[in-house]
C-alpha positions in Angstrom: -0.5 3.9 -7.6 0.5 7.0 -8.2 3.9 8.4 -8.4 5.0 11.4 -6.8 4.9 14.6 -8.6 7.7 16.4 -8.9 6.4 19.4 -7.0 6.2 17.0 -3.9 9.1 17.6 -1.7 10.7 14.3 -0.5 12.6 13.8 2.8 15.2 11.4 4.4 14.5 9.0 6.8 16.3 6.4 8.5 14.4 2.7 8.5 15.3 -0.5 9.9 14.3 -3.9 7.7 15.2 -7.1 8.1 18.4 -8.1 6.2 16.9 -10.6 3.8 14.2 -8.3 2.7 16.5 -5.5 2.0 18.8 -7.5 0.1 15.6 -8.9 -2.2 14.7 -5.6 -2.9 17.9 -4.6 -3.9 18.0 -7.6 -6.3 14.7 -6.5 -7.9 15.3 -2.8 -7.8 19.4 -2.2 -7.8 20.6 0.0 -5.2 19.2 3.3 -7.1 15.6 1.9 -7.1 15.4 0.7 -3.3 13.9 4.2 -2.3 11.4 4.3 -4.8 10.4 1.2 -4.0 9.7 1.8 -0.3 8.2 4.9 -1.5 5.7 2.9 -3.3 5.5 0.2 -0.6 4.3 2.8 1.8 1.8 4.4 -0.6 0.4 0.9 -1.1 0.2 0.3 2.8 -1.4 3.5 3.4 -4.0 3.1 0.9 -5.0 -0.2 2.2 -5.3 1.2 5.9 -7.4 4.2 4.5 -9.7 1.4 2.6 -10.3 -0.7 5.7 -10.9 2.8 7.8 -13.8 3.6 5.0 -15.3 -0.1 5.4 -14.8 0.1 9.0 -16.7 3.6 9.3 -19.2 2.6 6.9 -20.1 -0.7 8.9 -20.2 1.2 12.0 -22.9 3.2 10.6 -24.8 0.9 8.6 -23.7 -2.6 9.8 -21.4 -5.5 8.2 -21.0 -5.3 4.5 -23.1 -8.3 2.8 -21.1 -11.4 1.9 -21.9 -11.0 -1.7 -20.4 -7.1 -2.0 -17.5 -8.4 0.1 -16.9 -11.3 -3.0 -17.5 -9.0 -5.6 -14.8 -6.3 -3.6 -12.3 -9.0 -3.3 -12.5 -10.3 -7.0 -12.1 -6.6 -8.3 -8.9 -6.2 -5.9 -7.8 -9.3 -7.2 -8.2 -8.4 -11.0 -11.1 -11.3 -11.5 
């Protein structure tokens, strides 16, 4: 996952999270690491959505990916 570049401007947004989730994040990051954690989580979530879109587009054009290809991708994703 890439870190934001210094020239990449930030924007302040208000989000609503479950209290238990926010507390668990803060326990791990401290109050000053909270925004960075959320930024990285959002970047990760977007990467997953983009990957899903790429696979869906490919499957629309060529048909479903073979099971062995999906299993190889799963193993690579999990670091096996």
